[in-house]
C-alpha positions as a printed NumPy array, in Angstrom:
array([[  0.129,   0.02 ,   0.011],
       [  1.276,   3.37 ,  -0.741],
       [  1.651,   5.732,   2.178],
       [  1.078,   9.453,   1.934],
       [  1.446,  11.798,   4.656],
       [ -0.728,  15.093,   4.086],
       [  1.444,  18.168,   4.659],
       [  0.252,  21.735,   4.641],
       [  1.865,  24.74 ,   2.818],
       [  3.169,  26.235,   5.966],
       [  5.052,  23.184,   7.287],
       [  8.116,  25.146,   7.204],
       [  7.155,  26.972,  10.456],
       [  8.659,  24.009,  12.444],
       [ 12.277,  24.683,  10.986],
       [ 12.386,  28.109,  12.348],
       [ 14.969,  29.186,  14.733],
       [ 12.445,  30.451,  17.523],
       [ 10.502,  27.178,  17.624],
       [ 13.816,  25.272,  18.183],
       [ 14.688,  27.856,  21.037],
       [ 11.315,  27.018,  22.758],
       [ 12.412,  23.347,  22.723],
       [ 10.139,  22.213,  19.904],
       [ 12.188,  19.452,  18.7  ],
       [ 12.384,  17.892,  22.402],
       [  8.669,  18.278,  22.612],
       [  8.297,  16.528,  19.494],
       [ 10.537,  13.573,  20.285],
       [  8.822,  13.335,  23.534],
       [  5.482,  13.137,  21.865],
       [  6.521,  10.74 ,  19.138],
       [  8.142,   8.148,  21.536],
       [  4.717,   7.858,  22.994],
       [  3.028,   7.181,  19.749],
       [  5.702,   4.764,  18.876],
       [  5.084,   2.967,  22.056],
       [  1.636,   2.799,  21.08 ],
       [  0.153,  -0.398,  19.118],
       [ -1.437,   0.761,  15.973],
       [ -5.143,   0.136,  16.239],
       [ -8.362,   0.671,  14.637],
       [-10.002,   3.94 ,  15.148],
       [-12.547,   3.246,  18.16 ],
       [-15.8  ,   4.226,  17.187],
       [-18.325,   5.247,  20.042],
       [-21.449,   3.283,  20.098],
       [-24.757,   4.59 ,  19.668],
       [-27.032,   4.496,  22.798],
       [-30.411,   3.919,  21.186],
       [-32.279,   4.952,  24.283],
       [-35.774,   3.534,  25.26 ],
       [-38.199,   4.756,  22.475],
       [-41.993,   5.243,  23.226],
       [-43.481,   6.984,  20.344],
       [-41.292,  10.387,  19.756],
       [-39.914,  10.019,  23.206],
       [-36.407,   8.665,  23.896],
       [-35.249,   7.975,  27.313],
       [-31.386,   8.065,  27.956],
       [-29.912,   6.415,  30.936],
       [-26.351,   7.82 ,  31.822],
       [-23.882,   6.939,  34.57 ],
       [-20.683,   8.615,  35.405],
       [-18.299,   5.945,  36.64 ],
       [-14.614,   5.09 ,  37.723],
       [-13.149,   3.098,  35.114],
       [ -9.646,   1.951,  33.877],
       [ -8.31 ,   2.621,  30.205],
       [ -5.628,   1.371,  27.755],
       [ -4.601,   4.216,  25.61 ],
       [ -1.486,   2.856,  23.975],
       [ -2.795,  -0.739,  23.471],
       [  0.002,  -2.37 ,  25.493],
       [ -2.335,  -3.738,  28.308],
       [ -1.078,  -1.055,  30.792],
       [ -4.402,   0.615,  32.44 ],
       [ -4.552,   4.171,  33.794],
       [ -7.438,   5.063,  36.362],
       [ -9.986,   7.263,  34.018],
       [-13.616,   7.878,  34.134],
       [-16.333,   7.016,  31.541],
       [-20.121,   6.798,  31.21 ],
       [-22.143,   3.627,  31.157],
       [-19.352,   0.915,  31.461],
       [-17.014,   2.409,  28.86 ],
       [-13.41 ,   2.397,  29.952],
       [-13.215,   6.062,  28.539],
       [-15.641,   8.569,  26.977],
       [-19.248,   7.788,  26.513],
       [-21.663,   6.575,  24.008],
       [-23.237,   8.636,  21.364],
       [-26.703,   9.945,  21.938],
       [-28.729,  10.642,  18.8  ],
       [-31.959,  12.223,  18.744],
       [-34.348,  14.061,  16.093],
       [-35.824,  17.578,  15.889],
       [-39.107,  16.837,  17.439],
       [-38.274,  14.352,  19.765],
       [-38.998,  14.526,  23.485],
       [-35.656,  13.666,  25.07 ],
       [-35.602,  12.532,  28.838],
       [-32.306,  12.038,  30.379],
       [-31.551,  10.091,  33.726],
       [-28.094,  10.892,  35.121],
       [-26.526,   9.061,  37.697],
       [-23.474,   9.951,  39.479],
       [-21.563,   6.71 ,  40.519],
       [-18.154,   8.871,  41.155],
       [-16.731,   8.571,  44.759],
       [-17.314,  11.846,  46.919],
       [-17.415,  14.189,  44.19 ],
       [-20.423,  16.103,  42.5  ],
       [-20.768,  16.134,  38.555],
       [-23.049,  17.19 ,  35.941],
       [-24.101,  16.481,  32.115],
       [-24.096,  19.442,  29.937],
       [-25.338,  19.087,  26.451],
       [-23.012,  21.636,  24.887],
       [-24.867,  23.482,  22.2  ],
       [-28.387,  22.221,  23.244],
       [-31.406,  24.898,  23.064],
       [-33.077,  24.426,  26.18 ],
       [-34.249,  25.653,  29.477],
       [-31.39 ,  26.384,  32.223],
       [-33.056,  23.933,  34.437],
       [-32.097,  21.407,  31.742],
       [-28.594,  22.756,  31.009],
       [-26.59 ,  20.598,  33.049],
       [-24.332,  23.51 ,  34.361],
       [-23.033,  24.022,  37.698],
       [-26.506,  24.954,  39.088],
       [-27.781,  21.506,  38.546],
       [-24.871,  19.701,  40.607],
       [-25.507,  16.036,  40.978],
       [-24.105,  14.788,  44.3  ],
       [-22.21 ,  11.632,  44.591],
       [-24.782,   8.718,  44.411],
       [-27.498,  11.294,  43.562],
       [-29.657,  11.292,  40.132],
       [-30.799,  14.09 ,  38.008],
       [-33.391,  14.209,  35.375],
       [-34.128,  16.288,  32.265],
       [-36.971,  16.442,  30.289],
       [-36.79 ,  18.438,  26.671],
       [-38.422,  18.82 ,  23.413],
       [-35.539,  19.155,  20.863],
       [-36.263,  22.03 ,  18.677],
       [-32.931,  22.819,  16.752],
       [-31.752,  21.821,  13.444],
       [-29.298,  18.701,  12.575],
       [-26.164,  19.311,  14.262],
       [-23.42 ,  17.636,  16.033],
       [-23.308,  18.521,  19.711],
       [-21.382,  16.937,  22.487],
       [-21.686,  16.592,  26.158],
       [-19.463,  16.588,  29.207],
       [-19.536,  17.835,  32.738],
       [-19.845,  21.266,  34.264],
       [-19.736,  20.807,  37.962],
       [-18.392,  23.96 ,  39.599],
       [-14.46 ,  23.249,  40.205],
       [-14.659,  19.842,  38.593],
       [-15.301,  20.418,  35.11 ],
       [-11.628,  20.339,  33.84 ],
       [-10.279,  17.276,  35.928],
       [-13.65 ,  15.299,  35.066],
       [-13.412,  16.091,  31.115],
       [ -9.754,  15.538,  31.255],
       [-10.258,  12.1  ,  32.775],
       [-12.879,  10.996,  30.211],
       [-16.244,  12.087,  30.717],
       [-17.501,  13.413,  27.308],
       [-19.38 ,  12.059,  24.391],
       [-21.033,  12.998,  21.147],
       [-24.925,  14.294,  20.912],
       [-26.121,  14.163,  17.586],
       [-29.309,  15.68 ,  16.366],
       [-31.103,  14.607,  12.821],
       [-33.67 ,  16.358,  11.167],
       [-35.854,  15.718,   7.894],
       [-33.91 ,  18.393,   5.957],
       [-34.432,  16.9  ,   2.071],
       [-31.339,  18.865,   0.677],
       [-28.847,  16.737,   2.944],
       [-30.339,  13.142,   2.17 ],
       [-27.524,  12.244,  -0.072],
       [-24.668,  12.984,   2.284],
       [-22.622,  10.279,   3.957],
       [-24.898,   8.823,   6.774],
       [-23.784,   5.482,   7.899],
       [-22.423,   5.808,  11.327],
       [-19.089,   4.09 ,  11.665],
       [-18.818,   3.412,   7.871],
       [-19.119,   6.707,   6.296],
       [-20.254,   9.072,   8.814],
       [-17.375,   8.88 ,  11.504],
       [-17.308,  10.83 ,  14.931],
       [-13.74 ,  12.095,  15.624],
       [-13.054,  13.468,  19.049],
       [ -9.601,  14.666,  19.656],
       [ -8.014,  15.523,  22.887],
       [ -4.443,  16.336,  24.251],
       [ -3.172,  14.192,  27.003],
       [ -0.012,  13.657,  28.894],
       [  0.743,  10.099,  28.808],
       [  3.721,   8.37 ,  30.357],
       [  5.684,   5.808,  28.802],
       [  4.097,   3.311,  30.914],
       [  0.594,   4.6  ,  29.913],
       [ -0.459,   6.697,  33.004],
       [ -2.368,   9.54 ,  32.628],
       [ -3.327,  12.204,  35.585],
       [ -4.852,  15.597,  35.91 ],
       [ -1.807,  17.868,  36.569],
       [ -2.068,  21.592,  35.456],
       [  1.078,  22.974,  34.147],
       [  1.264,  26.767,  33.418],
       [ -1.328,  29.199,  32.595],
       [ -2.192,  27.773,  28.889],
       [ -4.367,  25.22 ,  30.18 ],
       [ -3.958,  21.261,  29.974],
       [ -3.018,  21.106,  26.121],
       [ -1.078,  17.772,  26.518],
       [  1.953,  16.271,  24.342],
       [  0.087,  13.395,  23.154],
       [ -2.91 ,  13.616,  20.549],
       [ -5.766,  10.897,  21.803],
       [ -8.371,  10.491,  19.209],
       [-11.828,   8.451,  20.19 ],
       [ -9.621,   7.263,  23.344],
       [ -6.911,   5.735,  21.54 ],
       [ -3.194,   6.536,  20.347],
       [ -1.72 ,   5.868,  16.973],
       [ -4.978,   4.928,  15.101],
       [ -6.056,   3.88 ,  11.406],
       [ -9.523,   3.666,   9.84 ],
       [-10.024,   1.237,   7.134],
       [-12.348,   2.708,   4.451],
       [-14.194,   1.677,   1.253],
       [-15.968,   4.716,   1.002],
       [-15.808,   7.011,  -2.015],
       [-16.97 ,   9.793,   0.309],
       [-16.068,  10.057,   3.942],
       [-17.611,  12.479,   6.526],
       [-15.716,  13.281,   9.374],
       [-17.516,  15.03 ,  12.611],
       [-14.663,  16.65 ,  14.16 ],
       [-14.843,  17.795,  17.712],
       [-12.184,  19.445,  19.779],
       [-12.803,  17.859,  23.074],
       [ -9.341,  18.936,  24.531],
       [ -9.312,  20.909,  27.783],
       [ -6.805,  23.305,  25.934],
       [ -5.391,  23.6  ,  22.511],
       [ -6.207,  25.165,  19.139],
       [ -6.039,  22.598,  16.461],
       [ -5.926,  23.088,  12.538],
       [ -6.581,  19.723,  11.066],
       [ -4.969,  19.549,   7.577],
       [ -6.205,  17.878,   4.558],
       [ -3.625,  18.576,   1.963],
       [ -4.417,  17.267,  -1.174],
       [ -7.442,  15.28 ,  -0.513],
       [-10.406,  17.549,  -1.967],
       [-12.521,  18.289,   1.334],
       [-15.84 ,  19.968,   1.856],
       [-16.808,  21.936,   4.934],
       [-20.506,  21.327,   5.381],
       [-21.355,  22.258,   8.947],
       [-20.316,  24.18 ,  12.17 ],
       [-21.05 ,  24.073,  15.599],
       [-24.978,  24.094,  15.382],
       [-25.57 ,  23.418,  11.726],
       [-25.142,  23.065,   8.189],
       [-23.422,  25.971,   5.987],
       [-25.927,  27.188,   3.262],
       [-23.586,  25.84 ,   0.577],
       [-20.501,  23.576,   0.69 ],
       [-16.92 ,  25.463,   1.373],
       [-14.032,  24.083,  -0.241],
       [-11.383,  23.561,   2.682],
       [ -7.668,  22.377,   2.905],
       [ -7.829,  22.748,   6.604],
       [-10.257,  23.595,   9.403],
       [ -9.468,  25.191,  12.804],
       [-11.031,  24.312,  15.927],
       [-10.62 ,  25.665,  19.391],
       [-11.65 ,  23.742,  22.489],
       [-15.438,  23.049,  22.085],
       [-15.995,  23.677,  18.508],
       [-17.211,  21.204,  16.162],
       [-17.148,  21.003,  12.066],
       [-18.037,  18.39 ,   9.655],
       [-16.221,  17.665,   6.436],
       [-16.668,  15.275,   3.48 ],
       [-13.474,  13.956,   2.153],
       [-13.455,  12.596,  -1.568],
       [-11.081,   9.552,  -1.36 ],
       [-11.931,   8.576,  -4.99 ],
       [ -8.334,   9.155,  -6.542],
       [ -6.697,   7.492,  -3.34 ],
       [ -7.449,   3.885,  -4.07 ],
       [ -4.96 ,   1.49 ,  -2.326],
       [ -3.257,   4.208,  -0.367],
       [ -2.472,   4.902,   3.089],
       [ -3.103,   8.887,   3.858],
       [ -2.022,  10.275,   7.41 ],
       [ -4.158,  13.154,   8.44 ],
       [ -2.283,  15.82 ,  10.694],
       [ -3.205,  18.438,  13.216],
       [ -1.344,  21.169,  14.168],
       [ -1.853,  22.767,  17.737],
       [ -0.895,  26.394,  18.012],
       [ -0.438,  26.81 ,  21.654],
       [  2.4  ,  24.491,  22.037],
       [  3.311,  25.133,  18.031],
       [  3.429,  21.142,  17.573],
       [  2.039,  18.699,  14.893],
       [  0.437,  15.246,  15.569],
       [ -1.126,  12.432,  13.763],
       [ -4.836,  12.765,  13.725],
       [ -5.639,   9.283,  12.034],
       [ -4.275,   7.063,   9.226],
       [ -6.699,   6.465,   6.498],
       [ -6.36 ,   2.971,   4.825],
       [ -8.19 ,   3.076,   1.466],
       [ -8.969,  -0.225,  -0.254],
       [-11.806,  -1.519,  -2.619],
       [-13.426,   1.942,  -2.963],
       [-17.363,   1.331,  -3.225],
       [-19.561,   3.694,  -4.528],
       [-22.349,   3.865,  -1.99 ],
       [-24.143,   6.436,  -3.925],
       [-23.587,   9.707,  -1.671],
       [-22.942,  13.118,  -2.744],
       [-22.374,  16.386,  -1.584],
       [-25.227,  18.822,  -2.504],
       [-24.668,  22.218,  -3.76 ],
       [-27.062,  23.671,  -1.251],
       [-27.505,  22.14 ,   2.242],
       [-29.886,  24.521,   3.798],
       [-32.489,  26.905,   2.557],
       [-31.302,  30.469,   3.098],
       [-31.417,  31.464,   6.691],
       [-33.376,  34.739,   7.355],
       [-31.233,  37.757,   8.123],
       [-30.909,  38.401,  11.457],
       [-32.865,  41.43 ,  12.553],
       [-30.495,  43.568,  14.358],
       [-32.169,  47.224,  15.252],
       [-30.174,  50.425,  15.457],
       [-30.93 ,  50.267,  19.161],
       [-30.139,  46.781,  19.96 ],
       [-28.571,  45.909,  23.279],
       [-24.594,  45.683,  22.873],
       [-22.49 ,  44.081,  25.55 ],
       [-18.926,  44.628,  25.709],
       [-16.641,  41.66 ,  27.481],
       [-13.04 ,  42.543,  27.988],
       [-10.808,  39.228,  28.402],
       [ -7.631,  39.442,  30.695],
       [ -5.336,  37.3  ,  32.73 ],
       [ -2.941,  37.999,  35.361],
       [  0.045,  35.636,  36.657],
       [ -2.663,  33.276,  38.137],
       [ -6.076,  34.226,  37.385],
       [ -8.496,  35.025,  34.221],
       [-11.211,  37.85 ,  34.416],
       [-14.347,  39.039,  32.245],
       [-14.656,  42.626,  32.637],
       [-12.162,  42.457,  35.487],
       [-14.695,  40.354,  37.367],
       [-14.133,  36.668,  38.265],
       [-16.687,  34.044,  38.584],
       [-18.474,  33.862,  42.026],
       [-21.101,  31.175,  42.595],
       [-24.379,  32.514,  42.807],
       [-23.844,  35.792,  41.222],
       [-25.624,  37.01 ,  38.279],
       [-23.629,  39.365,  35.968],
       [-26.396,  40.77 ,  34.068],
       [-30.228,  40.161,  33.114],
       [-31.688,  39.783,  29.771],
       [-35.267,  41.121,  29.901],
       [-35.875,  41.235,  26.163],
       [-34.653,  37.597,  24.739],
       [-36.742,  38.256,  21.83 ],
       [-34.363,  41.002,  20.531],
       [-31.012,  39.915,  18.973],
       [-28.113,  41.239,  21.049],
       [-24.652,  42.289,  19.702],
       [-21.739,  41.158,  22.102],
       [-18.113,  42.148,  21.67 ],
       [-15.265,  39.994,  22.93 ],
       [-11.718,  41.812,  23.326],
       [ -8.791,  39.837,  24.192],
       [ -6.245,  41.775,  26.079],
       [ -3.983,  39.009,  26.657],
       [ -0.812,  38.575,  24.413],
       [ -0.356,  34.941,  24.849],
       [ -3.409,  33.208,  25.431],
       [ -6.39 ,  32.631,  23.187],
       [ -9.891,  32.394,  24.533],
       [-12.842,  30.405,  22.836],
       [-15.987,  31.956,  24.325],
       [-18.734,  29.531,  24.814],
       [-22.588,  30.528,  25.253],
       [-24.828,  28.638,  27.148],
       [-28.852,  28.576,  26.301],
       [-27.855,  30.901,  22.995],
       [-26.87 ,  30.177,  19.434],
       [-24.924,  33.068,  17.807],
       [-23.5  ,  34.334,  14.424],
       [-20.207,  35.759,  13.988],
       [-20.45 ,  39.296,  12.656],
       [-16.801,  40.448,  12.483],
       [-13.328,  39.514,  13.635],
       [-11.019,  42.847,  13.976],
       [-13.444,  44.941,  12.416],
       [-13.393,  42.917,   9.009],
       [-16.542,  40.41 ,   7.91 ],
       [-16.104,  36.985,   9.735],
       [-14.012,  34.33 ,   7.893],
       [-16.378,  32.014,   5.262],
       [-15.76 ,  29.094,   7.591],
       [-17.552,  30.531,  10.339],
       [-19.891,  33.228,   8.708],
       [-23.704,  32.782,   8.212],
       [-23.548,  29.513,  10.289],
       [-25.061,  29.065,  13.858],
       [-22.366,  28.773,  16.627],
       [-21.939,  28.362,  20.223],
       [-18.288,  28.741,  20.77 ],
       [-15.984,  31.173,  19.005],
       [-12.348,  31.696,  19.037],
       [-10.933,  35.09 ,  20.354],
       [ -7.146,  34.968,  19.696],
       [ -4.759,  37.362,  21.439],
       [ -5.49 ,  40.923,  20.911],
       [ -8.374,  39.92 ,  18.582],
       [-11.84 ,  41.696,  18.806],
       [-14.78 ,  39.634,  17.814],
       [-18.278,  40.534,  17.353],
       [-21.133,  38.183,  17.643],
       [-25.008,  38.438,  17.243],
       [-26.789,  36.836,  19.857],
       [-29.983,  34.847,  19.704],
       [-31.153,  33.478,  22.971],
       [-33.097,  29.962,  22.859],
       [-33.88 ,  29.262,  26.67 ],
       [-34.703,  30.961,  29.76 ],
       [-33.19 ,  30.968,  33.403],
       [-29.472,  31.351,  34.622],
       [-26.925,  30.299,  31.952],
       [-23.294,  30.786,  32.136],
       [-20.928,  32.197,  29.408],
       [-17.258,  31.283,  29.787],
       [-13.925,  30.656,  28.036],
       [-13.865,  26.804,  27.174],
       [-10.287,  26.499,  27.876],
       [-11.234,  24.587,  31.022],
       [ -8.728,  25.572,  33.253],
       [ -9.412,  29.438,  32.315],
       [-12.941,  28.933,  33.233],
       [-12.121,  27.515,  36.673],
       [ -9.703,  30.148,  37.168],
       [-12.503,  32.833,  36.822],
       [-13.337,  33.289,  33.29 ],
       [-16.822,  32.628,  33.546],
       [-20.183,  34.626,  34.324],
       [-23.688,  34.071,  34.499],
       [-26.646,  35.779,  32.82 ],
       [-30.077,  35.364,  33.583],
       [-32.704,  35.198,  30.583],
       [-36.217,  35.783,  31.064],
       [-38.824,  33.741,  29.461],
       [-39.915,  34.742,  25.826],
       [-43.183,  36.496,  25.797]])
């Protein structure tokens, strides 16, 4: 089999003296040693949790547990966390627009609270799974919602006060996929685990004997030296598909990753909360912590080849292998990428006197702030009295070193501008819940409220969130 490593046009940055002076070669060697120790293995595919179906009601029973997991495939296990008996991560929950979704979450962790937050879900705060819905050890929490949003790739993870970063790092996360009856997308690859593949990547610090522990080093958050994909290191995926759909999720505590497709024709079809109106040609896709993207790769010209897709992480300035694609016996599954994915979305009605909010993001030697304030449990930072109005928010990152992917609960938003210029096409005119605000950048978004109650907004570098970069807004019920 012919092997191809996908390289991108700016690979020369890794030879710069500045990178070498920062110890880049040592970092790469240490990281590669761990990858070399790992036994090559098929990419694990999280199982689908079907739930209990009763008409249009689906009930999901979730349990957070202590587990042990073998990242390297060498038989050496490390203590981790998982859902529903999985040694790491959790199953994929899947619902359809219009479904009633009941979720029962049991906390079987020892001595610590947890929650289950459906990241990107449109719901009221009582069902959000944020720190205000904390589940004590041994307790159970119930959520009951109607799924009202369009098809999208969401995810879930804990959001307990003071526990979010550690519990997510140790394995509590999973996919949450919403489907709908959009006729324009019926031809897309959609056979889960065959030509429609969930891919969650996370940075981990793994020792040579396969051990992982939660230890914060520095102010950048836990980026991790080794890239773990769907819970494994050194993975490959055997495919016969002419078109391969990847649902990409940056589930890392910290890290901004650019996924590089090189010479593979790729179409970006969706962002955080839905499809782009039309597919976008993509050589690469950049995702900060919490962000998602869906791409379709055209593998028709790569019969009999092995392609390595790379991921460049910008905070540590390192490159990792995401996954190897082994392409054999290509079969045309009669899938295609349509020229239009959704009907044109209505222009947002932003009035001249629309409410405007400004958020300054900054750090000190040990802490992180929004508008010079830190999160204080029980405090409401502002109230939204007219949720039917579209608001304009502006984030200004005054830090010189740290990016801040800002995530809003209970809303969706559209990126209007970055540094005074129209939003890049990759994040323009598509609903989102998380946006990357790079150092010194100014990002403007139009916020559409979807639920009522008290919701967090915060940096999705989870260590930054827990070091103060979070606030609370209380949204009144819509009239």
